[in-house]
VEXFILUM-165595 format. One line per 10 residues: for each residue x, y, z of N, C-alpha, C, CB. Coordinates in nm, 2 decimals. Atoms other than C-alpha are relative to their C-alpha. Glycine has a CB too. Example, Ala and Ser with C-alpha at 12.3 -4.5 7.8 and 13.67 -1.06 7.14 Angstrom:
! residues 2
0.09 -0.12 0.00 1.23 -0.45 0.78 0.09 0.12 0.00 -0.10 0.00 0.12  -0.09 -0.11 0.00 1.37 -0.11 0.71 -0.08 0.11 0.08 0.04 0.05 -0.14
***
This chain:
! residues 200
0.03 0.09 0.08 -0.87 4.28 0.09 0.18 -0.06 -0.04 -0.12 0.07 -0.14  -0.15 -0.02 0.07 -0.48 4.13 0.04 0.04 -0.07 -0.13 0.11 -0.04 0.10  -0.04 0.05 0.16 -0.36 4.01 -0.29 0.13 -0.11 0.00 0.06 0.16 -0.10  -0.09 0.13 0.00 -0.15 3.69 -0.37 0.12 0.09 -0.09 -0.08 -0.17 -0.09  -0.05 -0.02 0.11 0.16 3.77 -0.57 0.08 -0.10 -0.09 0.08 0.09 0.02  0.04 0.11 0.09 0.27 3.60 -0.84 0.12 -0.11 0.03 -0.02 0.05 -0.16  -0.14 0.12 -0.10 0.60 3.37 -0.63 -0.14 -0.10 0.08 0.15 0.13 0.19  0.06 0.03 -0.09 0.31 3.29 -0.39 -0.09 -0.10 -0.10 -0.05 0.12 0.08  0.05 0.08 0.07 0.08 3.15 -0.66 0.07 -0.14 -0.08 -0.05 0.10 -0.08  -0.06 0.10 0.05 0.34 2.96 -0.82 0.00 -0.12 0.06 0.10 0.03 -0.01
-0.03 0.09 -0.07 0.43 2.82 -0.54 -0.06 -0.13 0.07 0.03 0.04 0.05  0.08 0.05 -0.03 0.11 2.73 -0.42 -0.04 -0.14 -0.12 -0.10 0.10 0.04  0.02 0.11 0.13 0.05 2.56 -0.81 0.11 -0.15 0.05 0.08 0.10 -0.20  -0.07 0.11 -0.05 0.39 2.37 -0.74 0.01 -0.08 0.11 0.08 0.03 0.01  0.08 0.10 -0.10 0.28 2.22 -0.43 -0.09 -0.09 -0.02 -0.06 0.06 0.09  0.12 0.09 0.03 0.00 2.11 -0.51 -0.03 -0.13 -0.15 -0.12 0.12 -0.01  -0.07 0.06 0.11 0.16 1.94 -0.82 0.10 -0.11 0.05 0.06 0.12 -0.08  -0.12 0.15 -0.10 0.42 1.74 -0.59 -0.15 -0.08 0.05 0.14 0.08 0.21  0.09 0.05 -0.10 0.11 1.61 -0.45 -0.07 -0.19 -0.11 -0.16 0.16 0.03  -0.03 0.08 0.12 0.09 1.43 -0.83 0.10 -0.10 0.01 0.03 0.09 -0.10
-0.16 0.09 0.04 0.47 1.36 -0.85 -0.03 -0.08 0.09 0.16 0.06 0.02  0.00 0.06 -0.14 0.47 1.21 -0.51 -0.07 -0.15 0.01 -0.07 0.10 0.10  0.15 0.13 0.02 0.15 0.97 -0.60 0.07 -0.11 -0.10 -0.18 0.09 -0.10  -0.07 0.09 0.13 0.31 0.86 -0.92 0.17 -0.07 0.03 0.01 0.13 -0.14  -0.10 0.11 -0.01 0.66 0.76 -0.73 -0.06 -0.11 0.14 0.18 0.08 0.03  0.07 0.12 -0.05 0.43 0.58 -0.48 0.11 0.06 0.17 0.05 -0.20 -0.11  -0.04 -0.06 -0.12 0.62 0.81 -0.18 -0.14 0.07 0.13 0.10 0.13 -0.06  0.13 -0.06 -0.10 0.32 0.80 0.06 0.05 0.08 0.18 -0.12 -0.17 0.04  -0.03 -0.08 -0.11 0.50 0.99 0.35 0.00 0.16 -0.03 0.13 -0.05 0.04  0.02 -0.09 0.09 0.51 1.29 0.08 -0.15 0.03 0.01 0.06 -0.03 -0.14
0.13 -0.01 0.05 0.16 1.21 0.01 -0.08 0.02 0.14 -0.04 -0.13 -0.10  0.08 -0.01 -0.15 0.05 1.22 0.40 -0.02 0.18 0.02 0.13 -0.10 0.15  0.02 -0.14 -0.07 0.21 1.56 0.48 -0.11 0.08 -0.13 0.20 0.11 0.02  0.07 -0.08 0.09 0.03 1.71 0.15 -0.16 -0.06 0.01 0.07 -0.01 -0.15  0.15 0.00 -0.07 -0.30 1.56 0.24 -0.02 0.09 0.13 -0.05 -0.15 0.04  -0.06 -0.10 -0.17 -0.21 1.76 0.58 -0.05 0.11 -0.02 0.17 0.03 0.04  0.00 -0.13 -0.03 -0.21 2.04 0.43 -0.16 0.09 -0.09 0.16 0.07 -0.05  0.13 -0.02 0.06 -0.56 2.03 0.28 0.03 0.01 -0.21 -0.07 0.16 0.08  -0.03 0.00 0.17 -0.42 1.97 -0.12 -0.11 -0.04 -0.06 0.13 -0.11 -0.05  0.13 0.04 0.05 -0.75 1.91 -0.32 0.05 -0.10 -0.09 -0.10 0.11 -0.07
-0.03 0.14 0.08 -0.69 1.52 -0.46 -0.03 0.06 -0.15 -0.11 -0.15 0.05  0.05 0.01 0.19 -0.86 1.62 -0.78 0.09 0.11 -0.08 -0.21 0.06 -0.04  -0.09 -0.07 0.09 -0.58 1.87 -0.91 0.11 -0.12 -0.05 0.07 0.14 0.08  -0.06 0.08 0.07 -0.40 1.77 -1.22 0.15 0.02 -0.02 -0.05 0.00 -0.10  -0.10 -0.08 0.07 -0.05 1.80 -1.36 0.00 0.04 -0.11 0.09 -0.04 -0.01  -0.03 -0.06 0.18 0.11 1.97 -1.69 -0.07 -0.12 -0.09 0.21 0.01 -0.05  0.07 0.09 0.06 0.04 1.61 -1.80 -0.17 -0.06 -0.06 0.04 -0.05 0.07  0.12 0.04 -0.05 -0.37 1.61 -1.69 -0.01 -0.12 0.04 -0.08 0.01 -0.08  0.02 0.11 -0.06 -0.32 1.35 -1.47 -0.01 0.02 0.16 0.11 -0.08 -0.04  0.01 0.01 -0.12 -0.46 1.31 -1.10 0.11 -0.06 0.10 -0.11 -0.05 0.00
-0.04 0.06 -0.06 -0.30 1.20 -0.82 -0.03 -0.13 0.05 0.02 0.06 0.06  0.04 0.15 0.01 -0.51 0.86 -0.80 0.03 -0.04 -0.17 -0.19 -0.02 0.06  -0.05 0.09 0.11 -0.44 0.82 -1.17 0.13 -0.05 -0.01 0.00 0.05 -0.11  -0.13 0.02 0.02 -0.04 0.84 -1.12 -0.01 -0.07 0.11 0.10 0.10 -0.01  -0.07 0.11 -0.07 -0.03 0.60 -0.82 -0.11 -0.09 -0.04 0.03 0.02 0.17  0.05 0.14 0.03 -0.29 0.35 -1.01 0.09 -0.03 -0.08 -0.14 -0.02 -0.05  -0.14 0.06 0.09 -0.02 0.37 -1.32 0.10 -0.06 0.06 0.08 0.09 -0.07  -0.11 0.08 -0.02 0.24 0.30 -1.10 -0.01 -0.09 0.09 0.10 0.05 0.00  0.03 0.11 -0.05 0.04 0.03 -0.90 0.04 0.01 0.15 0.05 -0.10 -0.07  -0.03 -0.03 -0.16 0.13 0.21 -0.57 -0.20 0.01 0.08 0.12 0.19 0.01
0.14 0.05 -0.05 -0.19 0.02 -0.38 -0.02 0.13 0.15 0.02 -0.22 0.06  0.02 -0.03 -0.15 -0.14 0.17 -0.05 -0.03 0.17 -0.01 0.15 -0.06 0.12  0.01 -0.12 0.02 -0.11 0.54 -0.18 -0.16 0.04 -0.03 0.10 0.02 -0.11  0.15 0.01 0.06 -0.44 0.47 -0.35 -0.09 0.02 0.09 -0.03 -0.12 -0.07  0.09 0.02 -0.11 -0.60 0.35 -0.04 -0.01 0.13 0.03 0.04 -0.09 0.11  -0.01 -0.15 -0.10 -0.48 0.70 0.14 -0.07 0.10 -0.09 0.18 0.07 0.03  0.07 -0.08 0.02 -0.61 0.93 -0.15 -0.13 -0.04 0.02 0.03 0.06 -0.10  0.10 0.07 -0.01 -0.91 0.71 -0.19 -0.08 0.08 0.15 0.05 -0.15 0.01  0.04 -0.01 -0.14 -0.97 0.76 0.21 0.01 0.15 0.01 0.10 -0.08 0.12  0.00 -0.15 -0.02 -0.88 1.16 0.15 -0.09 0.07 -0.08 0.12 0.05 -0.03
0.09 -0.06 0.06 -1.16 1.21 -0.06 -0.03 -0.05 -0.19 0.05 0.14 0.04  0.01 0.04 0.19 -1.05 1.14 -0.45 -0.07 -0.09 -0.07 0.12 -0.05 -0.07  0.06 0.10 0.08 -1.29 1.06 -0.68 0.07 -0.09 -0.12 -0.10 0.08 -0.06  -0.02 0.14 0.04 -1.25 0.71 -0.81 -0.05 0.03 -0.15 -0.09 -0.12 0.10  0.05 0.03 0.10 -1.42 0.74 -1.12 0.02 0.15 -0.11 -0.15 -0.06 0.05  -0.02 -0.13 0.05 -1.28 1.12 -1.24 0.10 -0.04 -0.12 0.06 0.11 0.11  -0.04 0.02 0.13 -1.17 1.12 -1.62 0.12 0.13 0.01 -0.13 0.01 -0.12  -0.18 -0.08 0.07 -0.80 1.24 -1.74 0.00 0.00 -0.10 0.15 -0.07 0.02  -0.05 -0.01 0.13 -0.67 1.28 -2.03 -0.03 -0.11 -0.10 0.15 0.03 0.00  0.05 0.09 0.06 -0.85 1.09 -2.33 -0.12 -0.11 0.04 0.10 -0.05 -0.02
0.10 0.05 -0.10 -1.12 1.00 -2.07 -0.01 -0.11 0.06 -0.09 0.02 -0.03  -0.02 0.08 -0.09 -0.92 0.76 -1.87 -0.06 0.00 0.15 0.12 -0.01 -0.01  -0.02 -0.01 -0.13 -1.00 0.66 -1.52 0.08 -0.05 0.05 -0.08 -0.01 0.07  -0.11 0.10 -0.08 -0.76 0.50 -1.23 -0.01 -0.10 -0.11 -0.05 -0.06 0.16  -0.01 0.16 0.02 -0.91 0.19 -1.34 0.06 -0.03 -0.09 -0.10 -0.08 -0.02  -0.07 0.09 0.10 -0.79 0.19 -1.67 0.12 -0.01 0.01 -0.01 0.03 -0.10  -0.14 -0.04 -0.09 -0.45 0.29 -1.53 0.04 -0.06 0.01 0.02 0.04 0.10  -0.07 0.16 -0.13 -0.41 -0.03 -1.27 -0.04 -0.13 -0.16 -0.19 -0.07 0.27  0.00 0.12 0.12 -0.56 -0.23 -1.56 0.07 -0.02 -0.10 -0.09 -0.01 -0.08  -0.09 0.01 0.09 -0.36 -0.16 -1.82 0.14 -0.02 0.00 0.00 0.08 -0.05
-0.10 0.03 -0.08 -0.08 -0.19 -1.62 0.06 -0.16 0.10 -0.04 0.10 0.06  0.01 0.14 -0.11 -0.19 -0.53 -1.43 0.04 0.01 0.14 0.10 -0.12 -0.04  -0.04 -0.05 -0.15 -0.16 -0.35 -1.11 -0.14 -0.09 0.07 0.01 0.22 0.03  0.13 0.05 -0.05 -0.40 -0.62 -0.94 -0.03 0.04 0.13 -0.01 -0.16 0.00  0.08 -0.08 -0.07 -0.40 -0.46 -0.59 -0.08 0.09 0.02 0.02 0.02 0.03  -0.03 -0.12 -0.01 -0.44 -0.14 -0.70 -0.16 -0.01 -0.02 0.11 0.08 -0.08  0.09 -0.01 0.07 -0.75 -0.24 -0.91 -0.12 -0.09 0.11 0.05 -0.05 -0.15  0.08 0.08 -0.13 -0.90 -0.47 -0.62 -0.04 0.13 0.12 0.13 -0.14 0.09  0.07 -0.15 -0.11 -0.91 -0.08 -0.36 -0.08 0.07 -0.16 0.18 0.16 0.10  0.06 -0.10 0.05 -1.00 0.11 -0.65 -0.21 -0.08 -0.08 0.15 0.06 -0.14
0.11 0.04 0.02 -1.31 -0.15 -0.75 -0.09 0.00 0.11 0.00 -0.11 -0.03  0.05 -0.04 -0.16 -1.40 -0.16 -0.36 -0.03 0.11 -0.01 0.10 0.01 0.12  0.03 -0.14 -0.06 -1.43 0.20 -0.36 -0.07 0.05 -0.13 0.14 0.10 0.04  0.10 -0.05 0.10 -1.64 0.22 -0.66 -0.02 0.04 -0.13 -0.02 0.06 0.03  -0.05 -0.10 0.13 -1.49 0.29 -0.94 -0.10 -0.08 -0.15 0.21 -0.02 -0.02  0.14 0.04 0.05 -1.75 0.24 -1.25 0.07 -0.09 -0.11 -0.12 0.13 -0.07  -0.05 0.08 0.11 -1.63 -0.10 -1.46 0.02 0.02 -0.14 -0.05 -0.10 0.01  0.05 0.05 0.19 -1.81 -0.08 -1.81 0.09 0.24 0.02 -0.34 -0.06 -0.07  -0.03 -0.13 0.02 -1.61 0.34 -1.82 0.05 -0.02 -0.12 0.08 0.08 0.10  -0.13 -0.01 0.18 -1.46 0.38 -2.19 0.06 0.11 0.00 -0.09 0.02 -0.19
-0.11 -0.10 0.00 -1.20 0.58 -2.23 -0.05 0.07 -0.16 0.20 -0.09 0.02  0.01 -0.05 0.08 -1.20 0.83 -2.55 0.01 -0.13 -0.19 0.09 0.11 0.05  -0.05 0.10 0.10 -1.13 0.50 -2.81 -0.09 -0.12 0.00 0.17 -0.05 0.02  0.11 0.09 -0.03 -1.45 0.30 -2.62 0.02 -0.09 0.08 -0.04 -0.07 -0.10  -0.01 0.12 -0.09 -1.26 0.07 -2.41 0.02 0.01 0.12 0.10 -0.08 -0.04  -0.01 0.01 -0.16 -1.31 -0.03 -2.05 0.11 -0.07 0.02 -0.11 -0.07 0.07  -0.10 0.06 -0.05 -1.07 -0.14 -1.83 0.01 -0.13 -0.03 0.02 0.03 0.11  -0.08 0.13 0.08 -1.09 -0.49 -1.90 0.02 -0.05 -0.09 -0.02 -0.07 0.02  -0.07 0.03 0.17 -1.02 -0.47 -2.22 0.18 0.02 -0.03 -0.08 0.13 -0.12  -0.13 -0.02 -0.05 -0.69 -0.35 -2.13 0.05 -0.09 0.10 0.01 0.13 0.07
-0.08 0.15 -0.04 -0.61 -0.66 -1.93 -0.02 -0.11 -0.06 -0.01 -0.06 0.12  0.00 0.13 0.13 -0.46 -0.93 -2.06 -0.15 -0.12 0.07 0.23 -0.13 -0.01  0.06 0.10 -0.04 -0.70 -1.26 -2.04 0.05 -0.09 0.10 -0.02 -0.04 -0.08  -0.06 0.12 -0.12 -0.73 -1.49 -1.76 0.11 0.04 0.09 0.08 -0.15 -0.06  -0.13 -0.02 -0.13 -0.46 -1.30 -1.55 -0.11 0.08 0.15 0.17 0.16 -0.07  0.03 -0.06 -0.13 -0.53 -1.20 -1.22 -0.15 0.11 0.03 0.12 0.09 0.01  0.10 -0.09 -0.02 -0.67 -0.86 -1.28 -0.11 0.01 -0.09 0.04 0.11 -0.01  0.12 0.07 0.08 -0.89 -1.00 -1.55 -0.09 -0.08 0.07 0.04 -0.09 -0.08  0.07 0.07 -0.09 -1.04 -1.19 -1.30 -0.06 0.08 0.12 0.08 -0.11 0.05  0.08 -0.12 -0.14 -1.10 -0.92 -1.02 -0.07 0.04 -0.12 0.10 0.16 0.10
0.09 -0.11 0.09 -1.25 -0.70 -1.31 -0.13 -0.11 -0.02 0.09 0.06 -0.18  0.15 0.05 0.07 -1.51 -0.99 -1.44 -0.06 -0.04 0.09 0.00 -0.11 -0.11  0.06 0.05 -0.18 -1.58 -1.12 -1.05 -0.08 0.12 -0.02 0.14 0.01 0.18  0.07 -0.12 -0.06 -1.66 -0.78 -1.01 -0.12 0.02 -0.06 0.09 0.13 -0.01  0.09 -0.02 0.11 -1.87 -0.75 -1.30 -0.11 -0.08 0.07 0.05 -0.05 -0.16  0.08 0.06 -0.04 -2.04 -1.04 -1.17 -0.06 -0.01 0.12 0.02 -0.06 -0.02  0.07 -0.01 -0.13 -2.13 -0.87 -0.84 0.08 -0.04 0.13 -0.12 -0.07 0.00  -0.08 0.08 -0.10 -1.84 -1.07 -0.67 0.10 0.14 0.08 0.10 -0.14 -0.09  -0.05 -0.11 -0.06 -1.67 -0.80 -0.47 0.17 -0.08 0.05 -0.10 0.05 0.14  -0.11 0.08 -0.07 -1.27 -0.87 -0.43 0.02 0.01 0.14 0.10 0.03 -0.05
-0.03 -0.04 -0.20 -1.13 -0.90 -0.07 0.19 0.06 -0.05 0.01 -0.24 0.18  -0.11 -0.10 -0.01 -0.82 -0.65 -0.02 0.12 -0.08 0.13 -0.08 0.17 0.06  -0.04 0.03 -0.15 -0.56 -0.81 0.16 0.13 0.09 0.05 0.05 -0.16 0.00  -0.05 -0.15 -0.03 -0.37 -0.58 0.38 0.16 -0.03 0.00 -0.06 0.08 0.15  -0.14 -0.05 0.05 0.00 -0.45 0.28 0.09 0.09 0.09 -0.03 0.08 -0.14  -0.11 -0.08 -0.06 0.29 -0.35 0.48 0.07 0.07 -0.06 0.07 -0.05 0.06  -0.05 -0.10 0.08 0.41 -0.02 0.40 0.15 0.00 0.01 -0.06 0.14 0.03  -0.12 0.06 -0.12 0.76 -0.17 0.59 0.01 -0.12 -0.07 -0.05 -0.02 0.19  -0.01 0.11 0.01 0.88 -0.47 0.40 0.04 -0.08 0.07 0.03 0.00 -0.07  -0.02 0.06 -0.09 0.90 -0.77 0.58 0.15 -0.04 -0.07 -0.12 -0.10 0.06
-0.12 0.06 0.02 1.29 -0.86 0.64 0.00 -0.17 -0.02 0.07 0.04 0.13  0.00 0.16 0.01 1.36 -1.22 0.57 0.10 -0.03 0.06 0.01 -0.08 -0.13  -0.10 0.02 -0.12 1.57 -1.41 0.85 0.15 -0.03 -0.07 -0.05 -0.15 0.12  -0.13 -0.01 0.05 1.83 -1.47 0.63 0.10 0.13 -0.03 -0.01 -0.05 -0.09  -0.01 -0.12 0.01 1.89 -1.14 0.57 0.04 0.08 0.13 -0.11 0.03 -0.06  0.00 -0.04 -0.16 1.91 -1.07 0.98 0.13 -0.04 0.02 -0.12 -0.07 0.11  -0.13 0.03 -0.04 2.27 -1.08 1.15 -0.04 -0.09 0.12 0.09 0.14 0.05  0.00 0.04 -0.08 2.31 -1.37 1.36 -0.05 -0.03 0.14 0.04 0.01 -0.01  0.07 -0.03 -0.17 2.11 -1.43 1.70 -0.13 0.11 0.00 0.13 0.08 0.13  0.08 -0.14 0.00 1.89 -1.12 1.58 -0.17 -0.10 0.01 0.03 0.12 -0.20
0.16 0.08 0.05 1.59 -1.40 1.51 -0.04 -0.05 0.14 0.00 -0.17 -0.13  0.05 0.01 -0.17 1.64 -1.53 1.91 -0.03 0.05 0.06 0.04 -0.02 0.09  0.00 -0.14 -0.10 1.66 -1.22 2.04 -0.16 0.03 -0.03 0.13 0.15 -0.05  0.09 -0.05 0.06 1.33 -1.13 1.87 -0.12 -0.08 0.06 0.03 0.00 -0.15  0.09 0.10 -0.07 1.14 -1.49 1.97 0.02 0.01 0.14 0.02 -0.14 -0.04  0.01 -0.03 -0.16 1.26 -1.44 2.36 -0.08 0.11 0.04 0.14 0.02 0.05  0.04 -0.11 -0.02 1.14 -1.10 2.36 -0.18 -0.02 0.02 0.06 0.10 -0.12  0.07 0.03 0.01 0.83 -1.30 2.36 -0.14 0.07 0.12 0.06 -0.12 -0.01  0.03 -0.04 -0.13 0.67 -1.20 2.67 -0.12 0.10 0.05 0.10 0.05 0.03  0.07 -0.06 0.01 0.37 -1.03 2.72 -0.05 0.07 0.16 -0.10 -0.08 -0.09
0.03 -0.04 -0.17 0.17 -0.80 3.01 -0.03 -0.12 0.09 -0.14 0.08 0.02  0.02 0.09 -0.05 0.06 -1.11 3.13 0.06 -0.14 0.09 -0.05 0.00 -0.07  -0.11 0.04 -0.05 0.35 -1.26 3.25 0.11 -0.10 -0.06 -0.05 -0.04 0.10  -0.11 0.08 0.09 0.64 -1.52 3.16 -0.06 -0.11 -0.11 0.11 -0.09 0.12  0.02 0.06 0.13 0.41 -1.72 2.95 -0.03 -0.19 0.07 0.18 0.03 -0.12  0.04 0.12 -0.05 0.34 -2.14 3.00 0.14 -0.04 -0.02 -0.11 -0.09 -0.08  -0.11 0.08 -0.06 0.73 -2.23 3.07 0.03 -0.07 -0.13 -0.05 -0.09 0.13  -0.06 0.06 0.05 0.82 -2.35 2.73 0.13 0.03 -0.03 -0.06 -0.01 -0.07  -0.16 0.01 0.03 1.18 -2.44 2.69 0.05 0.05 0.06 0.05 0.02 -0.09  -0.12 -0.03 -0.08 1.30 -2.35 2.99 0.02 -0.09 0.07 -0.01 0.10 0.07
-0.09 0.08 -0.08 1.50 -2.52 3.23 -0.05 0.01 0.14 0.15 0.05 -0.03  0.03 -0.03 -0.08 1.36 -2.60 3.55 0.13 -0.04 0.14 -0.12 -0.05 -0.01  -0.09 0.04 -0.13 1.59 -2.60 3.87 0.11 0.15 0.04 0.11 -0.16 -0.07  -0.11 -0.09 -0.07 1.90 -2.42 3.98 0.13 -0.10 -0.18 0.04 -0.05 0.26  -0.07 0.04 0.11 2.18 -2.43 3.66 0.16 -0.05 0.08 0.02 0.15 -0.12  -0.08 0.07 -0.10 2.43 -2.72 3.82 0.14 0.01 -0.10 -0.07 -0.18 0.03  -0.13 0.05 0.06 2.79 -2.83 3.69 0.11 0.06 0.07 0.03 0.04 -0.14  -0.12 -0.05 -0.06 3.14 -2.68 3.78 -0.01 0.17 -0.09 0.16 -0.12 -0.03  -0.06 -0.19 0.09 3.24 -2.26 3.68 0.03 -0.06 -0.12 0.18 0.10 0.08  -0.11 -0.03 0.11 3.27 -2.23 3.38 -0.08 -0.18 -0.09 0.23 0.02 0.09
0.03 0.15 0.07 3.13 -2.62 3.26 -0.13 -0.02 0.01 0.07 -0.13 0.07  0.10 -0.01 0.01 2.81 -2.74 3.18 -0.05 -0.18 0.02 -0.02 0.08 -0.12  0.00 0.14 0.00 2.67 -3.09 3.24 -0.09 -0.04 -0.11 -0.03 -0.06 0.13  -0.03 0.05 0.11 2.62 -3.34 3.06 -0.15 -0.09 -0.03 0.15 -0.08 0.02  0.19 0.06 0.00 2.27 -3.53 3.08 -0.07 0.12 0.02 -0.06 -0.12 0.14  0.05 -0.13 -0.04 1.99 -3.27 3.00 -0.10 -0.12 0.00 -0.01 0.16 -0.10  0.14 0.10 -0.03 1.64 -3.40 3.10 -0.10 -0.04 -0.11 -0.11 0.08 0.09  0.09 -0.10 0.08 1.38 -3.43 2.78 -0.17 0.05 0.03 -0.01 -0.07 -0.11  0.15 -0.08 0.00 1.12 -3.21 2.73 -0.17 -0.07 -0.04 0.02 0.11 -0.13  0.18 0.06 0.01 0.70 -3.32 2.79 -0.08 0.07 -0.09 -0.10 0.01 0.14
***
């Protein structure tokens, strides 16, 4: 029977706590790597937080979704008997609240002060509305979020959008010929024809 050295135990514990830290920072790639190493999602850091609680506190809904898919307990209580839903509701992270509610979070879970998640959200805000609707049985719809933010057109260099549009050919061929000129290019070398035909 093999024995573990003190350094092996420390390194193992440090790696496990890294899951909580990465989740709290929204570092989805590190969270994925650690979950592939079978780090338990129920591990707590020195402050008594789980990875799901830390991600919910920071509003990192994609990390929350990943942790829930990995089997994180949506109703696990941490310090002061708070759940991940308490953390997300308190900080008004509406998308995170939606993921937790759809995953089956207990809406009436009370912390040690007998406060429910809906009591922590401001009245008539999006977060409050999601929790109130869920209490009535109307589960929220979750909008798809991209891990990579969309780049606005003004941030792209000149011509970048036109290149993107030109490469719209699929496997089926050239398409319906939108915007294409018919016939040969005419005119002198280096010059352009003055008259253009109207597109129909």
